[in-house]
ZALOVO-453822 format. One record per atom (N, C-alpha, C): atom name; residue number from 1; x, y, z; residue in one letter. Coordinates in nm, 4 decimals. Last residue first. Layout:
% ZALOVO-453822
('CA' NUM (X Y Z) 'a')
...
***
This chain:
% ZALOVO-453822
('N' 127 (0.7849 0.2089 0.4160) 'e')
('CA' 127 (0.7803 0.1109 0.2889) 'e')
('C' 127 (0.8045 -0.0234 0.3323) 'e')
('N' 126 (0.8494 0.4113 0.6229) 'i')
('CA' 126 (0.7086 0.3152 0.5842) 'i')
('C' 126 (0.6800 0.2498 0.4800) 'i')
('N' 125 (1.1184 0.4740 0.4942) 'q')
('CA' 125 (1.0625 0.4151 0.6891) 'q')
('C' 125 (0.9453 0.3153 0.6614) 'q')
('N' 124 (1.0680 0.5715 0.2856) 'd')
('CA' 124 (1.2057 0.4847 0.3331) 'd')
('C' 124 (1.1351 0.4095 0.4594) 'd')
('N' 123 (0.9438 0.8195 0.3285) 'r')
('CA' 123 (0.9081 0.7123 0.2714) 'r')
('C' 123 (0.9633 0.6005 0.2866) 'r')
('N' 122 (1.1437 0.9648 0.5366) 'y')
('CA' 122 (1.0123 0.8946 0.5840) 'y')
('C' 122 (0.9421 0.7953 0.4706) 'y')
('N' 121 (1.3049 1.0236 0.2971) 'a')
('CA' 121 (1.3624 0.9196 0.4394) 'a')
('C' 121 (1.2567 0.8875 0.4831) 'a')
('N' 120 (1.2134 1.1735 0.1679) 'd')
('CA' 120 (1.2438 1.0448 0.1158) 'd')
('C' 120 (1.2380 0.9787 0.2222) 'd')
('N' 119 (1.0877 1.4077 0.3194) 'p')
('CA' 119 (0.9995 1.3336 0.2748) 'p')
('C' 119 (1.0812 1.1569 0.2460) 'p')
('N' 118 (1.3639 1.3439 0.6131) 's')
('CA' 118 (1.2753 1.4181 0.4736) 's')
('C' 118 (1.1558 1.3615 0.4318) 's')
('N' 117 (1.3129 1.3766 0.9642) 'l')
('CA' 117 (1.3249 1.3117 0.8194) 'l')
('C' 117 (1.2587 1.3627 0.7332) 'l')
('N' 116 (1.4745 1.6510 1.1410) 'l')
('CA' 116 (1.3347 1.5460 1.1468) 'l')
('C' 116 (1.3966 1.4630 0.9677) 'l')
('N' 115 (1.6784 1.8491 1.1794) 'd')
('CA' 115 (1.6762 1.7313 1.2412) 'd')
('C' 115 (1.5892 1.5684 1.2565) 'd')
('N' 114 (1.5858 2.0538 1.0699) 'd')
('CA' 114 (1.7248 1.9703 1.0421) 'd')
('C' 114 (1.7394 1.8462 1.0653) 'd')
('N' 113 (1.3954 2.1893 1.2438) 't')
('CA' 113 (1.3852 2.0919 1.1423) 't')
('C' 113 (1.4709 2.0030 1.1009) 't')
('N' 112 (1.5697 2.3302 1.4339) 'e')
('CA' 112 (1.5161 2.1691 1.4719) 'e')
('C' 112 (1.4776 2.1346 1.3691) 'e')
('N' 111 (1.5747 2.5714 1.3222) 's')
('CA' 111 (1.6845 2.4656 1.2682) 's')
('C' 111 (1.6696 2.3379 1.3030) 's')
('N' 110 (1.3733 2.7217 1.4537) 'e')
('CA' 110 (1.3738 2.6702 1.2838) 'e')
('C' 110 (1.4322 2.5894 1.2481) 'e')
('N' 109 (1.2823 2.7493 1.7183) 'd')
('CA' 109 (1.4312 2.7392 1.6274) 'd')
('C' 109 (1.4051 2.6703 1.5416) 'd')
('N' 108 (1.0371 2.8196 1.8447) 'd')
('CA' 108 (1.1712 2.8778 1.8958) 'd')
('C' 108 (1.2886 2.8558 1.8049) 'd')
('N' 107 (0.7604 2.8925 1.6450) 'v')
('CA' 107 (0.8566 2.7893 1.6387) 'v')
('C' 107 (0.9786 2.8767 1.7242) 'v')
('N' 106 (0.4151 2.8645 1.7194) 'e')
('CA' 106 (0.5395 2.9685 1.6942) 'e')
('C' 106 (0.6590 2.9004 1.7197) 'e')
('N' 105 (0.2420 2.6436 1.5817) 'l')
('CA' 105 (0.3087 2.6675 1.6583) 'l')
('C' 105 (0.3728 2.7969 1.6513) 'l')
('N' 104 (-0.1145 2.4315 1.5771) 'k')
('CA' 104 (0.0027 2.5444 1.4960) 'k')
('C' 104 (0.0717 2.6316 1.6144) 'k')
('N' 103 (-0.2319 2.0979 1.5528) 'l')
('CA' 103 (-0.1906 2.2288 1.6287) 'l')
('C' 103 (-0.1232 2.3431 1.5555) 'l')
('N' 102 (-0.3381 1.9461 1.3609) 'm')
('CA' 102 (-0.3821 1.9223 1.5252) 'm')
('C' 102 (-0.3513 2.0540 1.5516) 'm')
('N' 101 (-0.5685 1.8972 1.0439) 'w')
('CA' 101 (-0.3989 1.9338 1.1322) 'w')
('C' 101 (-0.4393 1.9693 1.2735) 'w')
('N' 100 (-0.7164 1.7971 0.8914) 'g')
('CA' 100 (-0.7239 1.7453 1.0273) 'g')
('C' 100 (-0.5826 1.7453 1.0500) 'g')
('N' 99 (-0.7863 1.9368 0.6406) 'd')
('CA' 99 (-0.8288 1.9436 0.7752) 'd')
('C' 99 (-0.8086 1.9030 0.9050) 'd')
('N' 98 (-0.4348 1.8157 0.5825) 'g')
('CA' 98 (-0.5285 1.9357 0.5175) 'g')
('C' 98 (-0.6574 1.9957 0.6659) 'g')
('N' 97 (-0.3300 1.5822 0.6199) 'f')
('CA' 97 (-0.2255 1.6664 0.5926) 'f')
('C' 97 (-0.3537 1.8146 0.5497) 'f')
('N' 96 (-0.5548 1.4065 0.6860) 'p')
('CA' 96 (-0.4543 1.4087 0.7810) 'p')
('C' 96 (-0.3679 1.5255 0.7533) 'p')
('N' 95 (-0.8288 1.3492 0.6364) 'd')
('CA' 95 (-0.7649 1.4661 0.5650) 'd')
('C' 95 (-0.6245 1.5031 0.6706) 'd')
('N' 94 (-0.9869 1.1137 0.7766) 'e')
('CA' 94 (-1.0148 1.1627 0.6112) 'e')
('C' 94 (-0.9449 1.2680 0.5778) 'e')
('N' 93 (-0.8652 1.0732 0.9862) 'n')
('CA' 93 (-0.8451 0.9866 0.9022) 'n')
('C' 93 (-0.8909 1.0318 0.7790) 'n')
('N' 92 (-0.8888 1.3650 1.1229) 'l')
('CA' 92 (-0.7478 1.2665 1.1141) 'l')
('C' 92 (-0.7207 1.1737 1.0077) 'l')
('N' 91 (-1.1527 1.3485 1.1437) 'l')
('CA' 91 (-1.0885 1.4576 1.0109) 'l')
('C' 91 (-0.9232 1.3475 1.0003) 'l')
('N' 90 (-1.2666 1.2134 1.3438) 'e')
('CA' 90 (-1.2531 1.1334 1.2128) 'e')
('C' 90 (-1.1862 1.2041 1.1096) 'e')
('N' 89 (-1.3062 1.3991 1.5217) 'p')
('CA' 89 (-1.1748 1.3410 1.5505) 'p')
('C' 89 (-1.1655 1.2647 1.4158) 'p')
('N' 88 (-1.5054 1.6257 1.5795) 'e')
('CA' 88 (-1.4926 1.5618 1.4393) 'e')
('C' 88 (-1.3442 1.5081 1.4595) 'e')
('N' 87 (-1.4923 1.7583 1.8054) 'd')
('CA' 87 (-1.6395 1.7180 1.7756) 'd')
('C' 87 (-1.6402 1.6215 1.6328) 'd')
('N' 86 (-1.2132 1.8048 1.7996) 'r')
('CA' 86 (-1.2691 1.7473 1.9640) 'r')
('C' 86 (-1.4093 1.7093 1.9208) 'r')
('N' 85 (-1.1450 1.8776 1.5776) 'l')
('CA' 85 (-1.1484 1.7672 1.6146) 'l')
('C' 85 (-1.1523 1.6570 1.7639) 'l')
('N' 84 (-1.1880 2.1764 1.5643) 'r')
('CA' 84 (-1.2902 2.0985 1.4922) 'r')
('C' 84 (-1.2741 1.9230 1.5246) 'r')
('N' 83 (-0.9799 2.3150 1.6875) 'd')
('CA' 83 (-1.0892 2.2996 1.7887) 'd')
('C' 83 (-1.2040 2.1887 1.6955) 'd')
('N' 82 (-0.6657 2.2854 1.6493) 'n')
('CA' 82 (-0.7681 2.2741 1.5747) 'n')
('C' 82 (-0.9152 2.2198 1.6347) 'n')
('N' 81 (-0.4746 2.5592 1.7949) 'v')
('CA' 81 (-0.5587 2.4053 1.8309) 'v')
('C' 81 (-0.6559 2.3803 1.7569) 'v')
('N' 80 (-0.2527 2.7925 1.8039) 'a')
('CA' 80 (-0.3621 2.7425 1.7597) 'a')
('C' 80 (-0.4027 2.6080 1.7968) 'a')
('N' 79 (-0.0180 2.8521 1.9241) 't')
('CA' 79 (-0.0618 2.9733 1.8968) 't')
('C' 79 (-0.2367 2.9171 1.8590) 't')
('N' 78 (0.2152 2.7134 2.1649) 'v')
('CA' 78 (0.1273 2.6705 2.0843) 'v')
('C' 78 (0.0350 2.7787 2.0302) 'v')
('N' 77 (0.5652 2.7773 2.1303) 't')
('CA' 77 (0.4450 2.8093 2.1878) 't')
('C' 77 (0.3031 2.7546 2.0882) 't')
('N' 76 (0.7938 2.4946 2.0414) 'g')
('CA' 76 (0.7423 2.6271 2.0489) 'g')
('C' 76 (0.6486 2.6243 2.1429) 'g')
('N' 75 (0.9989 2.2621 1.8792) 's')
('CA' 75 (0.9799 2.3410 2.0189) 's')
('C' 75 (0.9009 2.4777 1.9973) 's')
('N' 74 (0.9034 2.0147 1.6494) 'v')
('CA' 74 (0.9807 2.1408 1.7107) 'v')
('C' 74 (0.9308 2.1936 1.8320) 'v')
('N' 73 (0.7480 1.8158 1.6853) 'p')
('CA' 73 (0.8254 1.8085 1.5839) 'p')
('C' 73 (0.9359 1.8840 1.6338) 'p')
('N' 72 (0.6127 1.6402 1.9515) 'a')
('CA' 72 (0.5856 1.7658 1.9038) 'a')
('C' 72 (0.7308 1.7520 1.8259) 'a')
('N' 71 (0.3350 1.3317 1.9111) 'y')
('CA' 71 (0.4917 1.3996 1.9387) 'y')
('C' 71 (0.5150 1.5625 1.9116) 'y')
('N' 70 (0.1443 1.1475 2.1052) 'v')
('CA' 70 (0.1701 1.2518 1.9701) 'v')
('C' 70 (0.2688 1.3228 2.0154) 'v')
('N' 69 (0.0253 0.8772 2.1903) 'd')
('CA' 69 (0.0679 0.9479 2.2282) 'd')
('C' 69 (0.1226 1.0404 2.1182) 'd')
('N' 68 (-0.2516 0.6310 2.1192) 's')
('CA' 68 (-0.1284 0.6756 2.0954) 's')
('C' 68 (-0.0981 0.8200 2.1371) 's')
('N' 67 (-0.4690 0.3591 2.1808) 'v')
('CA' 67 (-0.4243 0.4879 2.2450) 'v')
('C' 67 (-0.2792 0.5204 2.1789) 'v')
('N' 66 (-0.6230 0.1455 1.9260) 'a')
('CA' 66 (-0.5166 0.2070 2.0455) 'a')
('C' 66 (-0.5388 0.3186 2.0765) 'a')
('N' 65 (-0.8660 0.1051 1.7659) 'k')
('CA' 65 (-0.7464 0.0086 1.8001) 'k')
('C' 65 (-0.6487 0.0386 1.9522) 'k')
('N' 64 (-1.0335 0.3458 1.7609) 'i')
('CA' 64 (-1.0646 0.1880 1.8016) 'i')
('C' 64 (-0.9443 0.0900 1.8019) 'i')
('N' 63 (-0.8165 0.5525 1.9176) 's')
('CA' 63 (-0.8770 0.4988 1.8089) 's')
('C' 63 (-0.9595 0.3792 1.8164) 's')
('N' 62 (-0.6897 0.8765 2.0109) 'e')
('CA' 62 (-0.7436 0.7367 2.0636) 'e')
('C' 62 (-0.8416 0.7012 1.9269) 'e')
('N' 61 (-0.4277 1.0433 2.0665) 'v')
('CA' 61 (-0.5146 1.0003 1.9831) 'v')
('C' 61 (-0.5732 0.8823 1.9765) 'v')
('N' 60 (-0.3177 1.3203 2.2952) 'v')
('CA' 60 (-0.3298 1.1760 2.2316) 'v')
('C' 60 (-0.4473 1.1640 2.1185) 'v')
('N' 59 (0.0218 1.5573 2.3074) 'g')
('CA' 59 (-0.1398 1.4844 2.3230) 'g')
('C' 59 (-0.1474 1.3446 2.2738) 'g')
('N' 58 (0.2779 1.6079 2.3296) 'f')
('CA' 58 (0.1808 1.6690 2.3308) 'f')
('C' 58 (0.0240 1.6780 2.3244) 'f')
('N' 57 (0.6050 1.4664 2.4073) 'd')
('CA' 57 (0.4512 1.4278 2.3973) 'd')
('C' 57 (0.3415 1.5242 2.3953) 'd')
('N' 56 (0.8821 1.5807 2.2842) 'e')
('CA' 56 (0.8091 1.5288 2.3615) 'e')
('C' 56 (0.6439 1.5105 2.3213) 'e')
('N' 55 (1.0625 1.6631 2.0427) 'g')
('CA' 55 (1.0557 1.5327 2.0614) 'g')
('C' 55 (0.9359 1.4636 2.2043) 'g')
('N' 54 (1.0639 1.9697 2.1520) 'a')
('CA' 54 (1.0826 1.8640 2.0364) 'a')
('C' 54 (1.1096 1.7722 2.1084) 'a')
('N' 53 (0.8433 2.0849 2.3575) 't')
('CA' 53 (0.9685 2.1019 2.3446) 't')
('C' 53 (0.9578 1.9814 2.2320) 't')
('N' 52 (0.5722 2.3390 2.4047) 'l')
('CA' 52 (0.5814 2.2719 2.3729) 'l')
('C' 52 (0.7776 2.2220 2.3579) 'l')
('N' 51 (0.3827 2.5744 2.6184) 'e')
('CA' 51 (0.5112 2.5276 2.5572) 'e')
('C' 51 (0.5586 2.4142 2.5362) 'e')
('N' 50 (0.0141 2.7145 2.5757) 'a')
('CA' 50 (0.1156 2.5698 2.6002) 'a')
('C' 50 (0.2503 2.5884 2.5312) 'a')
('N' 49 (-0.1194 2.8680 2.3969) 'g')
('CA' 49 (-0.0307 2.9284 2.5316) 'g')
('C' 49 (0.0604 2.8178 2.5621) 'g')
('N' 48 (-0.3879 2.6365 2.3634) 'e')
('CA' 48 (-0.2976 2.7638 2.3149) 'e')
('C' 48 (-0.2227 2.8172 2.4360) 'e')
('N' 47 (-0.3680 2.3323 2.5300) 'e')
('CA' 47 (-0.4689 2.4742 2.5272) 'e')
('C' 47 (-0.3528 2.5856 2.4143) 'e')
('N' 46 (-0.3260 2.0359 2.3275) 'p')
('CA' 46 (-0.3127 2.1517 2.4641) 'p')
('C' 46 (-0.3817 2.2514 2.4250) 'p')
('N' 45 (-0.5712 1.7428 2.2697) 'l')
('CA' 45 (-0.4746 1.8524 2.2398) 'l')
('C' 45 (-0.4436 1.9587 2.3325) 'l')
('N' 44 (-0.6882 1.4220 2.2307) 'e')
('CA' 44 (-0.6842 1.5355 2.3654) 'e')
('C' 44 (-0.5596 1.6291 2.2992) 'e')
('N' 43 (-0.9549 1.3194 2.0098) 'v')
('CA' 43 (-0.8151 1.3567 2.0090) 'v')
('C' 43 (-0.7737 1.4327 2.1405) 'v')
('N' 42 (-1.1255 1.0015 1.9294) 'f')
('CA' 42 (-1.1028 1.0904 2.0030) 'f')
('C' 42 (-0.9674 1.1526 2.0352) 'f')
('N' 41 (-1.1177 0.7810 1.7543) 'v')
('CA' 41 (-1.2856 0.8224 1.7775) 'v')
('C' 41 (-1.2441 0.9706 1.8910) 'v')
('N' 40 (-1.0437 0.7273 1.4134) 'v')
('CA' 40 (-1.0236 0.7772 1.5122) 'v')
('C' 40 (-1.1124 0.8157 1.5965) 'v')
('N' 39 (-1.0240 0.4014 1.2724) 'd')
('CA' 39 (-1.0792 0.5187 1.2993) 'd')
('C' 39 (-1.0610 0.5716 1.4375) 'd')
('N' 38 (-0.6531 0.3118 1.2354) 'g')
('CA' 38 (-0.7967 0.2999 1.2165) 'g')
('C' 38 (-0.8850 0.4016 1.2480) 'g')
('N' 37 (-0.3623 0.3395 1.3053) 'l')
('CA' 37 (-0.4863 0.3854 1.4154) 'l')
('C' 37 (-0.6009 0.3167 1.4056) 'l')
('N' 36 (-0.2574 0.2862 1.0220) 'e')
('CA' 36 (-0.2331 0.2127 1.1519) 'e')
('C' 36 (-0.3025 0.2325 1.2593) 'e')
('N' 35 (-0.3595 0.5374 0.9464) 'd')
('CA' 35 (-0.4089 0.4166 0.8774) 'd')
('C' 35 (-0.3811 0.3001 0.9533) 'd')
('N' 34 (-0.2626 0.7729 1.0333) 'q')
('CA' 34 (-0.3722 0.7274 1.0747) 'q')
('C' 34 (-0.4442 0.5997 1.0524) 'q')
('N' 33 (0.0196 0.6771 0.9521) 'a')
('CA' 33 (-0.0029 0.6902 1.1333) 'a')
('C' 33 (-0.1675 0.6792 1.1232) 'a')
('N' 32 (-0.0148 0.7483 0.7013) 'f')
('CA' 32 (0.0360 0.6039 0.7509) 'f')
('C' 32 (-0.0177 0.5984 0.8711) 'f')
('N' 31 (-0.0909 1.0024 0.7042) 'a')
('CA' 31 (-0.1384 0.9373 0.6150) 'a')
('C' 31 (-0.1337 0.7878 0.7012) 'a')
('N' 30 (0.0873 1.1447 1.0416) 't')
('CA' 30 (0.0838 1.1438 0.8613) 't')
('C' 30 (-0.0553 1.0393 0.8370) 't')
('N' 29 (-0.0435 1.4464 1.2259) 'i')
('CA' 29 (-0.0134 1.2840 1.1904) 'i')
('C' 29 (-0.0474 1.2692 1.0553) 'i')
('N' 28 (0.0901 1.7544 1.2380) 'g')
('CA' 28 (-0.0491 1.6556 1.2440) 'g')
('C' 28 (0.0039 1.5249 1.2407) 'g')
('N' 27 (0.1200 2.1157 1.2696) 'v')
('CA' 27 (0.1486 1.9903 1.2909) 'v')
('C' 27 (0.0352 1.8843 1.2691) 'v')
('N' 26 (0.2881 2.4429 1.1344) 'k')
('CA' 26 (0.1565 2.3379 1.1255) 'k')
('C' 26 (0.1786 2.1907 1.1794) 'k')
('N' 25 (0.4747 2.7552 1.2661) 'a')
('CA' 25 (0.4678 2.5683 1.2676) 'a')
('C' 25 (0.3374 2.5109 1.2540) 'a')
('N' 24 (0.6226 3.0380 1.2305) 't')
('CA' 24 (0.5079 2.9382 1.2345) 't')
('C' 24 (0.5347 2.7918 1.1641) 't')
('N' 23 (0.8118 3.1860 1.1047) 'd')
('CA' 23 (0.8608 3.1445 1.2760) 'd')
('C' 23 (0.7120 3.0404 1.2942) 'd')
('N' 22 (0.8352 3.0561 0.7728) 'g')
('CA' 22 (0.8527 3.1530 0.8752) 'g')
('C' 22 (0.8608 3.1427 1.0088) 'g')
('N' 21 (0.6624 2.7480 0.8080) 'a')
('CA' 21 (0.6490 2.8553 0.7270) 'a')
('C' 21 (0.7019 2.9940 0.8086) 'a')
('N' 20 (0.6740 2.4171 0.8132) 'v')
('CA' 20 (0.7341 2.5380 0.8885) 'v')
('C' 20 (0.6943 2.6535 0.8083) 'v')
('N' 19 (0.4718 2.1483 0.8902) 'r')
('CA' 19 (0.5366 2.2356 0.7817) 'r')
('C' 19 (0.5447 2.3470 0.8159) 'r')
('N' 18 (0.5438 1.8245 0.9981) 'v')
('CA' 18 (0.5427 1.9529 1.0623) 'v')
('C' 18 (0.5847 2.0297 0.9054) 'v')
('N' 17 (0.3804 1.5219 1.1515) 'w')
('CA' 17 (0.4472 1.5877 1.0169) 'w')
('C' 17 (0.4351 1.7219 1.0530) 'w')
('N' 16 (0.4229 1.1713 1.2808) 'e')
('CA' 16 (0.3679 1.3539 1.2919) 'e')
('C' 16 (0.4694 1.3930 1.1823) 'e')
('N' 15 (0.5814 0.9605 1.3305) 'h')
('CA' 15 (0.4573 0.9662 1.2252) 'h')
('C' 15 (0.3781 1.0932 1.2436) 'h')
('N' 14 (0.8106 0.8767 1.4528) 's')
('CA' 14 (0.6716 0.8706 1.5103) 's')
('C' 14 (0.5604 0.8992 1.4490) 's')
('N' 13 (1.0007 0.9957 1.3280) 'e')
('CA' 13 (1.0107 0.8606 1.3211) 'e')
('C' 13 (0.8483 0.8186 1.3692) 'e')
('N' 12 (0.8728 1.3082 1.2019) 'l')
('CA' 12 (0.9220 1.2393 1.3053) 'l')
('C' 12 (0.8872 1.0583 1.2642) 'l')
('N' 11 (0.9280 1.5526 0.9085) 'y')
('CA' 11 (0.8637 1.4159 0.9534) 'y')
('C' 11 (0.9507 1.3676 1.0673) 'y')
('N' 10 (0.8397 1.8004 0.6872) 'r')
('CA' 10 (0.9113 1.7079 0.7607) 'r')
('C' 10 (0.8398 1.6317 0.8750) 'r')
('N' 9 (0.6610 1.8919 0.3798) 'l')
('CA' 9 (0.6877 1.8809 0.5244) 'l')
('C' 9 (0.8029 1.7942 0.5589) 'l')
('N' 8 (0.6515 1.8914 0.0830) 'd')
('CA' 8 (0.6840 2.0063 0.1521) 'd')
('C' 8 (0.6874 2.0066 0.3112) 'd')
('N' 7 (0.5625 1.6440 0.0126) 'd')
('CA' 7 (0.7232 1.7037 -0.0233) 'd')
('C' 7 (0.7503 1.8293 0.0670) 'd')
('N' 6 (0.3779 1.4413 0.1322) 'p')
('CA' 6 (0.3809 1.5607 0.0962) 'p')
('C' 6 (0.5441 1.5845 0.0891) 'p')
('N' 5 (0.3069 1.0925 0.1074) 'v')
('CA' 5 (0.3933 1.1918 0.1532) 'v')
('C' 5 (0.4377 1.3003 0.0960) 'v')
('N' 4 (0.0411 0.8837 0.0907) 'd')
('CA' 4 (0.0934 1.0198 0.0402) 'd')
('C' 4 (0.1674 1.0384 0.1786) 'd')
('N' 3 (0.1109 0.5557 0.0452) 'f')
('CA' 3 (0.0493 0.6615 0.1462) 'f')
('C' 3 (0.1050 0.7803 0.0841) 'f')
('N' 2 (0.0455 0.2012 -0.0634) 's')
('CA' 2 (0.1126 0.3745 -0.1203) 's')
('C' 2 (0.0475 0.4629 -0.0320) 's')
('N' 1 (0.0968 -0.1568 -0.0175) 'm')
('CA' 1 (-0.0100 -0.0030 0.0118) 'm')
('C' 1 (0.0732 0.0973 -0.0074) 'm')
***
């Protein structure tokens, strides 16, 4: 099975993605991750203003198969959370790179993305 791996993102080995534009990052889980989880039934996210550290967990995704922690790809301050996920957690399954985004951060250090997987490296990991 082949999964969408957008070329404008960077990835964690734990299947989170990040899109950085200037000092703002948008974060979510990958198509591979949502497929492995199955139908998502609950999402727990931090509050706006929370300080996240790269590599540390910031939330939980619960599916019919498992409960999984979600990890921050970069450090920063949460500037927005996708409130739609509270009532529509299935957006993670339906559109993980679009409407299923999880949060936005003001990035502390954009160079942290240098330590993340490139699209090609992530493809190699999931194939």
